[in-house]
C-alpha positions as CSV (number, residue, x, y, z in Angstrom):
1,M,3.7,21.5,30.6
2,A,2.4,23.4,28.6
3,R,2.3,27.3,30.3
4,P,-0.7,29.7,30.0
5,R,-0.2,32.2,27.9
6,D,-0.5,36.1,29.3
7,R,-3.9,37.3,29.2
8,R,-3.2,40.5,28.5
9,S,-1.5,39.2,25.0
10,E,-3.2,41.7,21.9
11,P,-4.8,40.4,18.7
12,D,-2.3,39.6,15.4
13,P,-4.7,43.0,13.1
14,D,-2.9,41.4,10.0
15,R,-3.4,38.1,10.1
16,T,-5.9,36.8,7.7
17,E,-7.2,33.2,8.3
18,A,-7.0,30.2,6.1
19,P,-9.9,28.3,4.7
20,R,-10.3,24.7,6.0
21,G,-8.3,22.6,3.3
22,H,-6.0,25.9,2.0
23,A,-2.8,24.2,1.2
24,G,-0.1,26.9,2.6
25,F,0.6,27.9,6.0
26,A,-1.6,29.4,8.6
27,S,1.8,31.7,9.5
28,P,5.2,31.8,8.6
29,P,8.0,29.1,10.3
30,G,8.6,30.1,13.6
31,R,5.9,33.1,13.8
32,P,3.2,32.2,16.5
33,A,0.2,31.6,15.5
34,A,-2.4,34.8,15.6
35,L,-5.6,34.3,17.3
36,T,-8.0,37.3,18.0
37,P,-9.7,36.1,21.6
38,P,-13.6,37.7,22.3
39,A,-14.7,40.1,24.3
40,A,-13.6,40.7,28.2
41,A,-15.0,37.7,30.2
42,P,-15.0,38.2,33.9
43,E,-12.2,37.1,35.9
44,S,-12.7,33.0,35.7
45,E,-11.0,29.1,35.5
46,E,-13.0,29.6,31.4
47,P,-9.9,30.2,28.8
48,P,-10.4,33.7,27.2
49,F,-10.4,31.7,23.8
50,T,-10.2,28.8,21.7
51,L,-8.7,27.6,18.4
52,P,-10.6,27.5,15.8
53,E,-12.7,24.1,15.0
54,G,-11.4,20.9,13.1
55,E,-12.1,17.8,11.6
56,P,-10.5,14.7,12.2
57,M,-8.7,13.8,9.1
58,G,-9.1,9.6,7.7
59,I,-7.7,8.3,4.3
60,E,-8.8,6.3,1.6
61,D,-6.3,6.9,-1.7
62,I,-3.1,7.1,-1.8
63,R,-3.7,10.4,-4.0
64,D,-4.3,12.7,-0.7
65,A,-1.2,11.5,1.0
66,L,1.3,14.5,1.8
67,V,5.2,13.6,0.5
68,I,8.2,15.9,1.3
69,R,11.3,14.8,-0.2
70,E,14.6,16.0,-0.6
71,R,17.4,13.7,-3.5
72,S,17.9,9.9,-2.1
73,V,15.4,11.0,1.5
74,F,11.2,11.0,1.6
75,L,8.8,11.4,3.8
76,L,5.1,9.9,3.2
77,T,2.4,10.2,5.6
78,D,-1.4,10.6,6.2
79,P,-3.7,13.3,5.8
80,T,-2.3,14.4,9.5
81,G,1.2,14.3,9.3
82,N,1.3,10.7,10.6
83,V,2.6,7.4,9.5
84,P,0.1,4.2,11.4
85,S,1.3,1.4,12.4
86,G,1.2,-1.6,9.9
87,N,-1.0,0.5,6.8
88,R,-1.0,-1.0,3.5
89,Q,0.0,2.1,1.5
90,G,3.1,2.8,1.7
91,F,3.6,5.2,4.2
92,G,7.1,5.6,6.0
93,V,10.7,7.6,5.9
94,Y,12.6,6.5,3.0
95,S,15.8,6.2,1.5
96,S,18.5,5.3,-1.3
97,D,14.6,3.0,-1.7
98,T,14.3,1.6,1.5
99,R,12.1,2.1,4.2
100,H,13.6,3.3,7.5
101,L,10.5,4.5,9.1
102,S,7.4,2.1,8.8
103,A,5.5,4.1,11.5
104,Y,5.9,7.3,12.8
105,S,3.0,8.8,14.8
106,F,2.3,11.5,17.2
107,N,-1.0,11.7,19.3
108,L,-1.8,13.2,22.5
109,N,-2.8,11.2,26.2
110,G,-3.2,8.0,23.3
111,V,-5.8,9.8,21.4
112,M,-5.1,12.2,17.4
113,P,-5.8,16.2,18.3
114,V,-8.2,17.3,16.3
115,I,-6.2,18.8,12.9
116,L,-6.9,22.4,11.8
117,L,-4.1,22.5,8.7
118,S,-2.1,20.1,7.4
119,T,0.5,21.3,4.0
120,A,2.8,19.5,2.3
121,E,3.6,22.6,0.0
122,L,6.7,23.3,-0.3
123,G,7.9,19.6,-0.7
124,Y,10.7,19.8,1.8
125,A,8.9,21.0,4.8
126,M,5.6,19.6,6.3
127,E,3.9,21.6,8.7
128,Q,-0.2,20.0,10.6
129,V,-1.3,22.9,13.2
130,M,-4.0,21.3,15.2
131,T,-5.7,21.5,18.9
132,N,-6.6,19.5,21.6
133,P,-9.9,17.5,21.7
134,R,-11.9,17.7,25.2
135,L,-9.1,16.6,28.6
136,A,-9.5,16.0,32.0
137,T,-6.1,17.0,33.9
138,P,-4.0,15.1,36.0
139,E,-3.9,17.6,38.6
140,G,-8.2,17.5,38.4
141,R,-8.9,20.3,35.9
142,T,-10.5,20.4,32.3
143,A,-9.1,21.5,29.2
144,P,-12.4,22.8,26.9
145,R,-12.0,21.7,23.5
146,G,-9.6,24.1,21.3
147,T,-7.7,25.4,24.1
148,I,-4.0,24.0,23.0
149,E,-2.4,25.0,20.3
150,F,0.1,22.6,18.5
151,R,2.3,23.2,15.7
152,R,4.4,20.2,13.8
153,Q,7.0,21.0,11.8
154,R,9.4,18.9,9.6
155,V,11.9,19.7,6.6
156,V,13.9,16.6,5.1
157,A,17.3,16.6,3.7
158,D,19.6,14.2,5.4
159,G,16.9,13.0,7.1
160,I,13.6,14.0,8.7
161,E,13.9,17.5,11.4
162,E,10.7,17.6,13.4
163,R,9.8,20.5,15.5
164,L,6.4,20.7,18.6
165,R,5.7,23.6,19.6
166,V,3.3,23.3,22.3
167,T,0.7,27.3,23.4
168,N,-1.7,26.6,26.1
169,F,-4.0,29.2,26.2
170,N,-6.2,28.1,29.1
171,P,-5.5,30.3,32.4
172,F,-4.1,27.9,34.5
173,P,-1.2,25.7,33.7
174,V,-1.5,22.2,31.6
175,T,-0.4,18.9,32.0
176,L,0.3,16.7,29.0
177,N,0.9,13.0,27.7
178,I,2.5,13.3,24.3
179,L,3.4,9.9,22.7
180,Y,5.6,9.4,19.8
181,Q,5.5,5.9,18.4
182,F,8.0,4.6,15.4
183,A,7.9,1.3,14.4
184,A,11.1,0.0,11.6
185,D,11.2,-2.6,8.8
186,F,13.4,-1.6,5.9
187,A,11.2,-2.6,3.6
188,D,12.6,-2.5,-0.2
189,I,11.1,-0.5,-2.1
190,F,9.5,-3.8,-4.0
191,D,8.6,-5.0,-1.3
192,V,6.5,-2.1,0.0
193,R,4.6,-2.3,-3.6
194,G,3.4,-6.0,-2.8
195,Y,6.7,-8.2,-4.8
196,E,8.0,-11.2,-2.9
197,R,11.5,-11.9,-2.1
198,E,13.1,-15.6,-1.3
199,R,15.3,-14.0,1.7
200,M,14.6,-11.2,3.7
201,G,17.0,-10.1,6.0
202,A,17.0,-9.6,9.6
203,V,15.5,-6.3,11.8
204,R,17.1,-6.3,15.2
205,D,15.3,-5.5,18.4
206,P,15.1,-1.3,19.2
207,V,17.8,-0.6,21.3
208,V,16.2,2.4,23.7
209,R,18.4,5.4,25.4
210,E,17.2,8.3,27.8
211,R,17.5,10.6,24.2
212,S,17.5,8.4,21.7
213,V,15.7,5.0,19.8
214,H,18.3,3.7,17.6
215,F,16.9,0.6,14.6
216,S,18.8,-1.7,12.8
217,Y,18.9,-4.1,10.3
218,T,20.9,-7.4,9.1
219,G,20.8,-7.6,5.3
220,V,20.3,-11.1,3.7
């Protein structure tokens, strides 16, 4: 459950807002986003301020993809930072020329958040700053668009490490259903590029545990 942010917080006077399309972090990793509220309003259910406007993003060309890499491990995503299920563009998590994850996506209550910033400028790290569409909560309240911030950060090393930070700017708690989708096909890099092989290995059923999902593959 995302807790309300203290309404007494003061804006950061040193903040410089990144324009849309800027290839850089909105703020240094680990530092909360600095957002400037409007003038004080009478006490009400309305949020103290909203995040900047963003737009849904789609990909039409693989050159628009984001990639981070370290040695033999790399992550290739669409501009939203996701690896859509069934994608034909070759998105995924790769290690030693094999695609381990063919789906790796994040959504909110079944819909994509609105992207405010998406970058992989550092080469080994990726960040997406997102906000919510208008949401009806299980408690019967409405969270207006742009009142919850999602900061998704990933770093590649021997694997992929992800951190998701959620900040609620509403004056009330909001219950969220956050969904991650994973799939693995263990496709060789040549399979991904469209070359066909006579024999293929077998992908085993995933093993789902309380805090993990295990994928495995039996080779030829």
